[in-house]
C-alpha positions in Angstrom: -3.1 12.9 -21.4 -1.8 15.0 -18.4 0.0 12.0 -17.1 1.7 11.3 -20.4 2.8 14.9 -20.6 4.3 14.7 -17.2 6.0 11.4 -18.1 7.6 13.1 -21.1 8.6 16.1 -19.1 10.5 13.9 -16.5 12.2 12.0 -19.3 13.4 14.9 -21.4 13.2 18.2 -19.5 15.8 19.7 -17.3 15.5 20.5 -13.6 12.7 22.5 -12.0 14.4 25.2 -9.9 12.7 27.5 -7.4 13.6 29.4 -4.3 11.8 28.2 -1.2 12.1 29.2 2.4 14.8 26.6 3.0 17.0 27.7 0.1 17.3 26.7 -3.6 15.0 23.8 -4.4 15.8 21.6 -7.4 13.7 18.8 -8.8 16.1 16.7 -11.0 14.5 14.2 -13.4 15.7 10.6 -13.0 16.9 9.4 -16.4 16.3 5.8 -15.5 12.8 6.2 -14.3 10.4 8.1 -16.7 8.5 9.8 -13.8 11.2 9.7 -11.2 12.5 12.9 -9.5 15.1 13.8 -6.9 14.6 16.8 -4.7 17.6 18.8 -3.6 17.7 21.8 -1.3 20.9 23.9 -1.7 22.5 21.0 -3.4 21.8 18.5 -0.6 19.6 15.5 -1.7 16.4 15.4 0.3 14.0 12.9 -1.4 13.5 10.7 -4.4 10.0 10.1 -5.8 8.8 7.8 -8.6 5.3 8.8 -9.5 4.8 5.6 -11.4 6.0 3.4 -8.5 5.6 5.2 -5.2 6.6 1.9 -3.4 10.1 2.4 -4.9 12.5 3.8 -2.3 15.8 4.9 -3.7 17.7 6.4 -0.8 19.2 4.1 1.8 17.6 5.8 4.8 14.2 5.9 3.1 14.4 2.2 2.4 15.1 1.6 6.2 12.1 3.8 7.1 10.1 1.8 4.6 11.0 -1.4 6.4 9.7 0.1 9.6 6.4 1.0 7.9 6.2 -2.6 6.8 6.8 -3.9 10.3 4.6 -1.4 12.2 1.5 -3.6 11.7 0.4 -6.7 9.8 0.5 -6.4 6.0 -2.2 -4.2 4.4 -3.5 -2.9 7.7 -4.1 0.8 7.4 -2.0 3.0 9.7 -2.4 6.5 11.2 1.0 8.2 10.5 2.4 11.5 11.4 5.3 12.8 9.3 7.4 15.5 10.8 9.1 17.0 7.8 7.7 16.5 4.3 10.4 16.8 1.6 8.8 15.4 -1.5 6.3 13.3 0.5 8.2 10.1 -0.4 7.3 8.1 2.7 3.7 9.2 2.8 3.4 8.0 -0.8 4.9 4.7 0.2 2.5 4.2 3.1 -0.5 5.1 0.8 0.7 2.6 -1.8 1.5 -0.3 0.5 -1.2 0.3 3.1 -4.4 1.6 1.4 -6.9 3.6 3.5 -4.1 4.8 5.8 -4.7 8.3 7.3 -1.6 10.5 7.3 -0.6 14.0 8.4 2.5 15.8 7.1 3.8 18.7 9.0 6.3 20.8 6.8 7.4 24.3 7.8 8.5 25.3 4.3 5.2 26.5 2.7 6.7 27.3 -0.7 8.3 23.8 -0.8 4.9 22.3 -0.1 3.4 24.2 -3.0 6.3 23.2 -5.4 5.9 19.5 -4.5 2.1 19.6 -4.8 2.3 21.3 -8.2 5.1 19.3 -9.8 4.7 15.9 -8.0 1.0 15.8 -7.2 -0.3 13.3 -4.6 -2.7 10.6 -5.7 -6.2 12.1 -5.4 -7.4 9.0 -3.4 -4.7 9.2 -0.8 -5.8 10.3 2.7 -2.9 12.7 3.3 -3.2 16.1 4.9 -0.3 18.5 4.6 0.1 21.4 6.9 2.7 24.2 6.8 3.9 24.5 10.4 6.8 23.9 12.6 7.2 20.2 13.4 7.0 20.6 17.1 4.1 23.0 17.0 2.3 20.6 14.6 3.0 17.7 16.9 1.5 19.5 19.9 -1.8 19.6 18.0 -2.0 15.9 17.5 -4.5 14.2 19.9 -3.1 11.8 22.5 -2.6 8.3 21.2 -3.6 9.2 17.6 -0.6 7.8 15.7 0.5 4.3 15.0 3.7 5.7 13.6 5.5 9.0 14.0 8.4 9.7 11.5 10.8 12.5 12.1 12.8 13.6 9.0 13.4 17.3 9.6 16.4 19.2 8.3 17.0 22.9 8.0 20.2 23.7 6.1 21.0 20.0 6.2 20.8 20.0 10.1 18.1 18.8 12.4 16.8 21.8 14.4 17.8 21.8 18.1 14.2 21.8 19.4 13.6 18.5 17.8 16.4 16.7 19.6 15.3 16.8 23.3 13.6 14.7 25.8 10.8 17.2 25.9 10.2 16.8 22.2 10.3 13.0 22.5 7.9 13.2 25.4 5.4 14.9 23.0 6.1 12.2 20.4 5.3 9.4 22.9 2.1 11.3 24.0 0.9 11.3 20.3 1.6 7.6 19.8 -0.9 4.9 20.7 0.4 2.2 23.0 2.6 -0.1 21.0 3.2 2.6 18.3 6.5 3.2 16.6 8.7 6.3 16.5 11.3 6.5 13.7 13.8 9.3 13.2 16.3 10.0 10.4 19.5 11.2 12.1 22.7 12.4 10.5 26.1 12.5 12.0 29.8 11.9 11.4 32.9 11.2 13.5 33.1 11.3 16.5 29.3 10.6 16.5 28.6 12.8 19.5 25.2 13.9 18.2 24.1 10.3 17.3 25.1 8.9 20.7 23.3 11.8 22.5 20.1 11.1 20.5 20.2 7.4 21.5 20.6 8.4 25.1 17.7 10.9 24.8 15.4 8.3 23.2 16.3 5.8 25.9 15.2 8.3 28.5 11.7 8.3 27.0 11.2 4.9 25.3 12.1 1.5 26.8 12.8 -0.2 23.4 15.3 1.0 20.9 17.1 -0.1 17.7 19.4 1.7 15.4 20.2 0.9 11.8 22.9 2.4 9.6 25.7 1.7 7.2 28.5 -0.1 9.2 31.0 2.6 8.2 28.8 5.3 9.7 28.4 3.3 13.0 32.2 2.8 13.1 32.6 6.6 12.8 34.5 6.4 9.5 32.2 8.8 7.5 29.3 11.1 7.8 25.9 9.5 7.0 22.4 8.7 8.0 21.1 6.4 10.8 17.5 5.5 11.4 16.4 5.2 15.1 13.4 3.1 16.0 11.7 3.4 19.4 8.6 2.0 21.0 7.1 1.0 24.3 6.8 -2.6 23.1 9.4 -5.2 22.0 10.7 -4.4 18.5 10.8 -6.8 15.5 14.6 -6.7 15.6 15.3 -10.0 13.8 13.0 -9.2 10.8 14.4 -5.6 10.6 17.9 -7.0 10.6 17.1 -9.4 7.8 15.5 -6.7 5.7 18.3 -4.2 6.2 21.0 -6.8 5.5 19.2 -7.6 2.2 19.2 -4.0 0.9 21.3 -3.0 -2.1 23.5 -1.1 0.4 23.4 -3.5 3.3 23.1 -1.9 6.8 23.5 -3.1 10.3 21.1 -3.1 13.2 22.2 -2.4 16.8 19.9 -2.9 19.8 20.0 -4.0 23.4 23.4 -4.1 25.2 25.4 -3.4 22.0 23.4 -0.2 21.5 23.8 0.9 25.1 27.5 0.4 24.8 27.5 2.3 21.5 26.3 5.4 23.4 29.5 5.5 25.3 28.0 7.1 28.4 26.2 9.9 26.5 23.5 11.7 28.5 20.0 12.7 27.5 19.6 16.1 25.8 17.1 18.6 27.2 15.6 21.7 25.7 18.0 23.8 27.8 21.1 22.2 26.3 19.8 21.2 22.8 21.9 21.9 19.7 21.3 21.3 16.0 22.8 18.2 14.4 26.3 18.8 13.0 26.6 20.4 9.5 27.7 17.7 7.0 31.0 18.2 5.3 30.8 19.6 1.7 32.3 16.3 0.4 29.2 14.4 1.4 27.2 15.9 -1.5 29.9 15.7 -4.2 
């Protein structure tokens, strides 16, 4: 009965609006999916969730992160996943749906946002997902060495990645928390001239020997502001299969790796804590 009421609410009700630490949070019902919702913070889209189909990933960058989840281990094998940044818990729901018995931790600084999402978009009671309200880097520091098969960084404050999550020191902590052969995936956002994105690739290359980057070709050519997903590991990456999956998405993307990715950095140097800056603020036109 409760599920049916929630289904009806998503289909006919208006947005759920609350003030959270990060600004004005809005949960907008998806008119095409009876239990689908989009989370916005101060007008910027953050996450999309379909409670009936948690394996459905609507946003381009979330689909690319989903491909990485699929390729992190053989199908159906449970993973230990650390999510830095929670949003509406979209990717954690995806992992729980596609890899049952996975153990996951979500670190999300915005406590009121966590409460809103838990109340309005409850997690499956059988999912092994722990949510902690803490700074992403502080939460990462508490993860045991080699605990994670996958670390996902998707942290934005005011639509910008905080500076302390962009440095070699931060990525050193990520690598410490990963088991040998584990994957690190990060949602990055930038626009022309792509200074931030190039610097993040150089930073990751200083910590991880294997890298790949996937994004819309127009973003990679510096023609518009958008998201790019960085994948890093200490083992060879499944580049061919990732390329095939990304090319088959509704909004096809491109994968760069190896020499082409090195050339793309254009001589950018690694970012340290002492020089770190937040990612650039997106232009207002991005969310119109």
